[in-house]
C-alpha positions as CSV (number, residue, x, y, z in Angstrom):
1,M,7.0,28.6,-29.7
2,G,3.7,27.2,-30.9
3,D,2.3,25.6,-34.5
4,G,-0.9,26.3,-34.5
5,T,-1.8,23.0,-32.0
6,S,-2.7,23.3,-28.2
7,I,1.3,22.7,-27.1
8,E,3.5,26.1,-26.9
9,L,7.2,25.1,-26.2
10,H,9.3,28.2,-24.5
11,V,12.9,27.9,-26.7
12,E,16.1,29.8,-26.3
13,A,18.9,29.7,-27.9
14,F,22.9,31.4,-27.8
15,G,25.3,32.0,-30.1
16,P,25.7,32.6,-33.9
17,D,22.6,32.2,-36.1
18,D,25.0,30.3,-38.4
19,G,26.8,28.4,-35.6
20,D,26.9,24.8,-35.6
21,P,23.5,24.0,-34.0
22,V,23.6,21.6,-30.6
23,L,20.2,20.9,-29.3
24,L,20.0,20.2,-25.5
25,L,17.7,18.1,-24.5
26,S,16.5,17.5,-20.8
27,G,15.5,14.5,-18.3
28,A,12.0,14.4,-16.9
29,D,10.6,17.0,-15.2
30,A,13.8,18.9,-15.9
31,Q,13.5,22.5,-17.0
32,C,15.8,23.7,-19.5
33,T,17.7,26.4,-17.0
34,R,19.2,23.4,-15.8
35,W,21.7,23.4,-18.4
36,T,23.3,26.1,-17.2
37,P,25.9,28.3,-18.3
38,A,28.5,26.0,-17.0
39,F,27.3,24.1,-20.3
40,V,26.2,26.1,-22.4
41,D,28.4,28.7,-22.2
42,P,31.8,26.7,-23.9
43,L,29.4,25.6,-26.2
44,V,29.0,28.9,-27.4
45,E,32.2,29.8,-27.4
46,A,33.2,27.2,-29.9
47,G,31.5,29.1,-32.5
48,H,28.0,26.8,-32.1
49,R,24.6,27.8,-32.3
50,V,23.2,26.7,-28.3
51,V,19.1,26.1,-28.4
52,R,17.3,24.7,-24.9
53,F,13.6,23.8,-24.4
54,D,11.3,23.4,-21.7
55,T,9.8,20.0,-22.2
56,R,5.7,20.3,-22.4
57,D,4.5,19.6,-19.3
58,C,7.9,21.5,-17.4
59,G,9.5,25.1,-17.5
60,L,7.2,27.5,-19.4
61,S,5.7,25.1,-21.7
62,T,2.0,23.8,-21.7
63,K,1.0,21.8,-19.1
64,L,-1.3,19.5,-20.2
65,P,-4.4,17.5,-17.8
66,S,-3.2,14.3,-16.0
67,D,-5.6,11.9,-18.2
68,V,-3.4,13.4,-21.7
69,G,-0.9,10.7,-22.5
70,Y,2.1,10.9,-24.7
71,T,5.6,8.8,-25.3
72,L,8.9,9.5,-26.2
73,D,7.8,9.6,-29.8
74,D,5.9,12.7,-29.0
75,L,8.9,14.3,-27.3
76,A,10.8,13.9,-29.9
77,A,8.5,15.2,-32.9
78,D,8.1,18.5,-30.4
79,A,12.2,18.5,-30.0
80,C,11.9,18.1,-34.5
81,R,9.4,21.3,-34.2
82,V,11.6,22.9,-32.1
83,L,14.4,22.4,-35.0
84,D,11.8,23.5,-37.1
85,C,11.1,26.9,-35.3
86,E,15.0,27.5,-35.2
87,G,15.3,27.0,-39.1
88,V,17.9,23.9,-38.8
89,D,17.3,21.0,-40.8
90,A,19.7,19.0,-38.6
91,A,21.1,19.1,-35.3
92,H,24.2,18.0,-32.7
93,L,21.9,16.4,-29.8
94,V,22.9,15.7,-26.4
95,G,21.0,14.7,-23.9
96,R,20.5,13.9,-20.0
97,S,19.0,11.1,-19.1
98,M,15.2,11.3,-21.0
99,G,16.3,13.4,-22.9
100,G,18.8,11.0,-23.9
101,M,15.9,8.5,-24.6
102,V,14.0,11.6,-27.0
103,A,18.1,11.6,-28.6
104,Q,18.0,7.9,-29.5
105,V,14.6,8.0,-30.8
106,M,15.6,10.7,-32.9
107,A,17.8,8.9,-34.4
108,L,16.5,6.0,-35.2
109,D,12.8,7.9,-36.5
110,H,14.1,11.0,-38.0
111,A,17.7,10.5,-38.5
112,D,17.8,13.1,-41.0
113,R,17.1,16.1,-38.7
114,V,20.7,14.5,-37.1
115,L,23.9,14.9,-36.9
116,S,25.3,13.2,-34.3
117,M,24.8,12.2,-30.2
118,T,25.2,13.0,-27.0
119,L,23.8,11.1,-24.3
120,L,24.6,11.4,-20.7
121,C,23.7,9.2,-17.8
122,S,20.6,7.4,-20.3
123,T,19.4,4.0,-21.3
124,P,17.8,2.0,-24.2
125,G,15.1,1.2,-22.2
126,L,13.5,1.8,-19.0
127,G,11.9,-1.2,-17.1
128,D,14.2,-3.3,-19.9
129,E,14.6,-7.0,-17.6
130,R,17.8,-7.6,-19.6
131,L,19.0,-4.0,-17.6
132,P,19.4,-4.3,-13.8
133,P,16.8,-1.3,-12.4
134,P,17.6,1.6,-10.1
135,E,19.1,1.0,-6.5
136,E,16.8,0.1,-4.0
137,R,17.4,2.6,-1.7
138,L,16.4,5.2,-4.5
139,I,13.2,3.1,-5.6
140,D,11.5,3.1,-2.1
141,Q,12.5,7.0,-1.9
142,I,10.8,7.5,-5.0
143,T,8.3,5.3,-3.8
144,E,7.6,7.5,-0.7
145,R,7.5,10.4,-2.4
146,L,5.0,9.1,-5.3
147,F,2.2,8.5,-2.6
148,S,2.9,11.2,-0.2
149,A,1.1,14.9,-0.4
150,P,3.2,17.3,-2.7
151,P,4.6,20.0,-0.3
152,V,2.7,23.8,-0.6
153,G,5.0,26.6,1.1
154,H,8.1,27.6,-1.1
155,A,10.1,26.3,1.1
156,E,9.1,23.0,1.8
157,R,9.3,22.6,-2.2
158,V,13.0,23.6,-2.2
159,A,13.2,21.2,0.2
160,W,11.6,18.6,-1.6
161,I,13.9,19.2,-4.7
162,V,17.5,19.3,-2.7
163,G,16.4,15.9,-1.5
164,L,16.1,14.1,-5.3
165,D,19.2,15.9,-6.1
166,R,21.3,14.5,-3.4
167,L,20.0,11.4,-3.9
168,F,20.7,11.2,-7.4
169,A,24.4,12.2,-6.9
170,G,27.8,10.3,-6.6
171,P,31.1,10.5,-4.3
172,R,32.7,12.5,-7.4
173,Y,31.1,15.6,-7.0
174,P,29.5,15.2,-3.6
175,F,26.7,17.3,-2.7
176,D,27.0,20.7,-2.3
177,E,23.5,22.0,-0.4
178,V,24.3,25.9,-0.9
179,V,24.5,25.3,-4.3
180,G,21.7,22.8,-4.4
181,A,19.4,25.0,-3.0
182,L,19.7,27.9,-4.8
183,V,19.2,25.4,-8.2
184,A,16.0,24.2,-6.5
185,D,14.9,27.8,-5.7
186,A,15.2,29.0,-8.9
187,D,13.6,25.9,-10.4
188,V,10.2,26.2,-8.1
189,T,10.4,30.5,-9.0
190,R,10.3,29.5,-12.2
191,C,8.3,27.2,-12.2
192,W,6.1,24.5,-9.8
193,F,4.7,21.4,-11.5
194,P,5.6,18.2,-10.0
195,E,2.6,16.2,-11.8
196,T,4.6,15.8,-15.2
197,G,3.6,13.3,-17.8
198,H,7.5,12.5,-17.9
199,G,7.3,9.1,-16.1
200,P,4.5,7.8,-18.0
201,A,5.8,8.8,-21.0
202,V,9.3,6.8,-20.7
203,N,7.3,3.7,-19.3
204,S,4.4,3.5,-21.7
205,S,7.5,3.6,-24.9
206,P,9.4,0.0,-25.3
207,S,13.1,-0.4,-25.0
208,R,15.1,0.2,-28.2
209,L,17.7,-1.8,-27.5
210,D,17.2,-4.2,-30.1
211,R,17.2,-1.1,-32.6
212,L,20.5,0.5,-31.7
213,G,22.3,-1.1,-34.0
214,D,19.7,0.7,-37.0
215,I,21.5,3.9,-35.3
216,G,23.3,5.6,-38.4
217,V,25.2,9.0,-36.2
218,R,28.4,9.4,-34.0
219,T,27.7,8.8,-30.9
220,L,29.4,9.6,-27.3
221,V,27.9,8.0,-24.7
222,V,28.7,9.4,-21.1
223,H,28.1,7.7,-18.1
224,G,28.4,7.6,-14.3
225,T,29.8,4.3,-12.4
226,A,27.7,5.5,-9.4
227,D,24.3,6.3,-11.4
228,P,21.2,4.9,-8.9
229,V,18.8,5.5,-11.4
230,F,20.6,3.8,-14.8
231,P,23.2,1.3,-13.5
232,V,26.9,1.6,-15.6
233,E,25.7,-1.2,-17.6
234,H,23.1,1.1,-19.4
235,G,25.6,3.3,-20.5
236,I,28.2,-0.1,-21.3
237,V,24.5,-1.0,-23.4
238,L,24.1,1.7,-25.7
239,A,27.6,2.0,-26.2
240,E,27.8,-1.6,-27.2
241,G,24.9,-1.8,-29.6
242,I,25.6,2.0,-31.4
243,P,27.3,1.0,-34.2
244,G,30.6,3.0,-34.1
245,A,30.2,4.6,-30.3
246,N,32.5,5.8,-27.8
247,L,32.7,4.9,-24.3
248,W,33.3,7.6,-21.2
249,L,32.5,6.2,-17.5
250,V,33.0,8.8,-15.1
251,E,34.2,7.3,-12.0
252,G,32.0,7.9,-9.3
253,L,29.3,9.7,-10.7
254,G,25.8,9.8,-10.3
255,H,22.5,10.7,-11.9
256,E,23.3,14.2,-12.8
257,V,25.6,16.4,-14.3
258,P,26.7,19.1,-12.1
259,D,28.3,21.7,-12.9
260,A,31.4,20.8,-11.3
261,C,31.3,18.1,-13.8
262,A,31.5,20.7,-16.6
263,A,35.5,21.5,-16.7
264,E,35.8,17.8,-17.5
265,L,33.0,16.9,-19.8
266,L,33.3,19.7,-22.3
267,P,36.7,19.3,-23.9
268,K,35.2,15.5,-24.9
269,V,31.4,16.7,-25.8
270,L,33.3,19.6,-28.0
271,A,35.7,17.0,-29.7
272,H,32.9,15.0,-30.1
273,L,30.7,17.6,-31.6
274,A,34.0,18.3,-34.4
275,G,33.9,15.2,-35.6
């Protein structure tokens, strides 16, 4: 999908053209294929039109030079472009991690495009001192990765992604090494681009904590009690700050939405979408 700008976004859509639209918003550095059939298929079977896309700098979408900065506002504008391309006036937003942040920006600044929000393992503001930071072990290992040379070979890249996904997993759904390797292999085969600007986009965007009360769309917040990236307080604050939001705390869930979680998660999401 392009609109005459220098940024083209890869978009995939599933389900009936006239189905109630759902836009899936991915986490930082995550390709749209991380929204797997275990998540997409039940939505389609319920009659929804499901749209997923690669965020700029990721997957099959345009990669930008490292000196080109952007913020969550730009990613929200990209998501609105996707809706325009699909001929959709407004959609239900399901956002994971950074995608949940983009959904919040859309609900605040593009409210006419949003039917409802589902926020998975997200936060109202990374770096907001009123919220707890990521677990120390995670900070240490992420820092080590940032200052290490990126892996070169295919197998080394797969192992690098597996190691990161393992860090995010919680005890409720123990990390499956075989499945994790298959997912990572698919990621590397489809696109390898670890230099995305997603992290800087999140870090340079202001906290939304003091604006949550201005959100006027139905919201479901799903957060794991073992999330090492955004400790559970982030989810609680989201639900408390957004008027009328519902909160589902998942005991032992990490910073993840594994396929094994879909059987529990999808009925709640579908009920939320139905209103």
